[in-house]
C-alpha positions in Angstrom: -2.5 -10.5 18.4 -1.3 -7.2 16.8 -4.4 -7.0 14.6 -6.6 -7.4 17.7 -4.8 -4.7 19.6 -5.1 -2.4 16.5 -8.8 -3.2 16.3 -9.2 -2.3 20.1 -7.4 1.1 19.7 -9.4 2.0 16.6 -12.2 3.5 18.8 -14.9 1.3 17.4 -15.6 -0.2 20.9 -16.5 3.1 22.3 -18.7 3.8 19.2 -20.5 0.4 20.0 -21.1 1.3 23.6 -22.5 4.6 22.6 -24.8 3.1 20.1 -23.4 4.9 17.2 -22.9 1.8 14.9 -25.1 0.3 12.3 -26.4 -3.3 12.6 -23.7 -4.8 10.6 -21.0 -3.0 12.5 -22.6 -4.0 15.9 -22.7 -7.6 14.8 -19.0 -7.5 13.7 -18.0 -6.1 17.2 -20.0 -8.8 19.0 -18.5 -11.4 16.8 -15.0 -10.1 17.6 -16.0 -9.9 21.3 -17.0 -13.6 21.1 -13.8 -14.7 19.3 -11.3 -12.7 21.3 -11.4 -12.5 25.1 -9.3 -9.4 25.2 -11.9 -7.6 23.1 -14.6 -8.7 25.4 -12.6 -7.6 28.4 -11.9 -4.1 26.8 -15.6 -3.8 25.9 -16.6 -4.3 29.6 -14.1 -1.9 30.8 -15.4 0.7 28.5 -19.0 0.0 29.6 -17.9 0.4 33.3 -15.9 3.6 32.7 -18.9 5.1 30.9 -21.2 4.3 33.8 -18.8 5.7 36.2 -18.4 8.9 34.1 -22.3 9.2 33.9 -22.4 9.2 37.7 -19.5 11.6 38.0 -21.2 14.1 35.7 -24.6 13.7 37.2 -26.1 17.0 38.3 -28.3 17.3 41.3 -31.0 20.1 40.8 -31.2 22.7 43.4 -34.0 22.8 46.0 -35.9 25.5 44.3 -35.8 23.8 40.9 -36.9 20.5 42.5 -39.8 22.2 44.4 -40.9 23.9 41.2 -40.8 20.6 39.3 -42.9 18.8 41.9 -45.4 21.6 42.1 -46.1 21.3 38.3 -47.3 17.7 38.8 -50.9 17.7 39.9 -52.6 14.5 41.1 -56.1 14.1 42.6 -55.3 13.3 46.3 -58.3 11.1 46.7 -61.2 9.8 44.7 -64.1 8.4 46.5 -65.7 5.5 44.8 -68.7 4.3 46.5 -68.4 0.6 46.6 -70.8 -1.0 48.9 -69.4 -3.6 51.3 -71.7 -5.6 53.3 -70.5 -6.4 56.9 -71.2 -10.0 57.6 -72.5 -11.5 60.7 -75.1 -8.9 61.3 -78.9 -9.0 60.8 -79.0 -5.7 59.2 -76.6 -5.0 56.3 -74.5 -1.9 56.7 -72.9 -0.3 53.6 -69.3 1.1 54.1 -67.9 3.5 51.5 -64.2 2.6 50.5 -61.8 5.4 49.6 -59.5 4.6 46.4 -56.8 7.1 45.6 -53.1 7.7 44.9 -51.2 8.0 48.2 -48.7 10.9 48.3 -45.9 8.2 48.4 -46.7 7.3 44.8 -47.0 10.8 43.7 -43.6 11.8 45.0 -42.0 8.5 43.8 -43.2 9.2 40.2 -42.0 12.8 40.3 -38.6 11.6 41.6 -38.3 9.1 38.8 -38.9 11.9 36.3 -36.3 14.1 37.9 -33.8 11.3 37.8 -34.6 10.8 34.1 -33.9 14.3 33.4 -30.6 14.4 35.3 -29.6 11.2 33.5 -30.3 12.7 30.0 -28.1 15.6 30.8 -25.4 13.4 32.1 -25.6 11.3 28.9 -25.5 14.4 26.7 -22.4 15.7 28.5 -20.7 12.3 28.3 -21.5 11.9 24.7 -20.0 15.3 23.9 -16.8 14.5 25.8 -16.5 11.2 24.2 -16.7 12.7 20.8 -14.1 15.2 21.7 -11.9 12.2 22.9 -12.5 10.5 19.6 -11.3 13.5 17.7 -8.2 13.7 19.9 -7.6 10.0 19.4 -7.9 10.4 15.6 -5.3 13.2 15.8 -3.0 11.1 18.0 -3.2 8.1 15.5 -2.4 10.3 12.6 0.6 11.7 14.4 1.7 8.3 15.3 1.5 7.0 11.9 3.3 10.1 10.6 6.2 9.4 13.2 6.2 5.7 12.4 6.6 6.5 8.8 9.4 8.8 9.5 11.2 6.4 11.7 10.9 3.6 9.1 12.3 5.9 6.4 15.3 6.8 8.6 15.9 3.2 9.5 15.9 2.4 5.8 18.2 5.4 5.1 20.7 4.4 7.8 20.6 0.7 6.6 21.2 1.7 3.0 24.0 4.0 4.1 25.7 1.3 6.1 25.4 -1.1 3.2 26.7 1.5 0.9 29.8 2.2 3.0 30.4 -1.5 3.5 30.3 -2.1 -0.2 32.2 0.9 -1.2 35.1 0.1 1.3 35.3 -3.5 0.3 38.7 -4.0 -1.5 37.1 -6.5 -3.9 34.8 -3.8 -5.1 35.6 -2.0 -8.4 34.0 1.4 -8.9 33.1 2.1 -12.6 32.1 5.5 -13.6 29.7 5.4 -16.7 30.0 8.8 -18.6 27.4 10.3 -20.9 27.2 9.9 -24.7 26.0 12.3 -27.3 22.4 11.4 -26.3 23.1 12.8 -22.7 26.5 14.3 -22.5 26.2 15.5 -18.9 25.0 12.3 -17.5 27.0 9.9 -15.3 26.4 6.9 -13.2 28.6 5.0 -10.7 28.5 1.2 -10.7 29.9 -0.8 -7.9 31.1 -4.2 -9.2 32.3 -7.0 -6.9 33.5 -9.7 -9.3 34.2 -12.1 -6.4 30.7 -12.1 -5.1 29.2 -11.4 -8.5 27.5 -8.3 -7.2 26.5 -5.3 -9.3 25.1 -2.1 -7.6 24.0 1.3 -8.9 24.8 4.4 -6.7 21.6 6.5 -6.7 23.3 9.1 -4.4 25.7 10.5 -7.1 23.6 9.5 -10.2 23.0 12.3 -12.8 20.8 11.2 -15.5 17.5 12.7 -17.0 14.4 11.5 -15.3 12.5 8.8 -17.2 8.8 9.0 -18.1 6.1 6.4 -17.1 6.5 4.7 -20.6 10.3 4.2 -20.3 12.9 2.8 -18.0 16.6 2.7 -18.0 18.1 -0.8 -18.5 21.8 -1.7 -17.4 23.8 -3.9 -19.5 27.2 -5.7 -19.1 29.4 -6.4 -22.3 30.8 -9.8 -21.9 33.2 -10.8 -24.8 31.2 -8.3 -26.9 27.8 -9.6 -26.2 25.2 -7.4 -24.1 23.9 -9.1 -20.9 20.7 -7.8 -19.3 21.3 -6.7 -15.6 17.9 -5.2 -15.0 15.8 -2.1 -15.3 15.5 1.0 -13.1 13.8 4.3 -12.6 15.5 7.5 -11.5 13.2 7.5 -8.5 14.0 4.0 -7.4 16.7 4.3 -4.8 17.5 7.8 -3.8 18.8 6.7 -0.4 21.8 4.6 -1.5 22.9 1.6 -3.6 20.5 -0.5 -5.8 21.1 -4.2 -6.3 21.0 -5.2 -10.0 21.2 -8.6 -11.4 24.4 -10.6 -10.5 27.2 -11.3 -13.0 30.9 -12.5 -12.5 32.5 -11.3 -15.6 32.2 -8.1 -17.6 34.4 -5.7 -19.6 31.9 -2.8 -20.0 28.8 -1.5 -18.4 26.3 0.6 -20.2 22.8 2.0 -19.8 20.2 2.5 -22.5 16.6 4.0 -22.4 14.0 1.3 -23.1 10.3 0.8 -23.1 9.0 0.0 -19.6 9.9 -3.6 -18.6 13.1 -3.6 -20.6 14.2 -5.1 -24.0 15.9 -8.3 -25.0 18.6 -6.3 -26.7 19.9 -2.8 -26.1 18.6 0.1 -28.2 21.9 1.6 -29.2 20.2 4.8 -30.4 19.2 5.4 -26.9 22.6 4.6 -25.3 22.9 7.1 -22.4 26.1 6.2 -20.5 28.9 3.8 -20.9 32.2 2.9 -19.0 35.0 0.3 -19.3 36.1 -1.7 -16.2 
């Protein structure tokens, strides 16, 4: 239903009524109209509205313009065609000439039709111009609405992440472990939130300070369990700038460390690329 409403609000039905669509696009609109009653109803309402607008913008020519228009149209008032008609029931046949011509009624009716055609064309041109302006305004509104929607979604996500971070950081079961920089990156530091009871490990991107990784590499978080490294997942510095990022779960660990690895991660940590490390 939401896709149908989006289709109706896209402006394609107005273009269909104006005749601005190609054959394939017109066929697609007609198929949608047959498949969805709401599309058909909207199409009929647009046609009715456009017809009403055409009447509203119809311009009646002044008497002087109308008289000049009629004066430019010349018709032969009468044309005599000698068609012999023989009157019956008489001994001597009598020929009666018939007059065949265009009466004034037809002359003025034809002129009135031409005048109406001119007025209709003017009204359609005006209507088309106003519809194109409306389409531009609709496009601007749709862009603005999309931008606003994206901003709202971002703010919702940020608020949700902040609430989740606050809940995690204020949980008495959570240990905050600070990983400090090694010789490879002395000024780096990362905060790890570890809930051993729930086996949750999260990285705090808000306070993270570590060099930005390139497209060919990713950082990988490790846990040392009885001296053996356990993979807790990879991350980019751009991953979660609005709060905590969930990593792979673990229930037991003595140390956390981060190394720089090829994109996708490694089976074992590259110790030459050890960036930060911290004991629990």
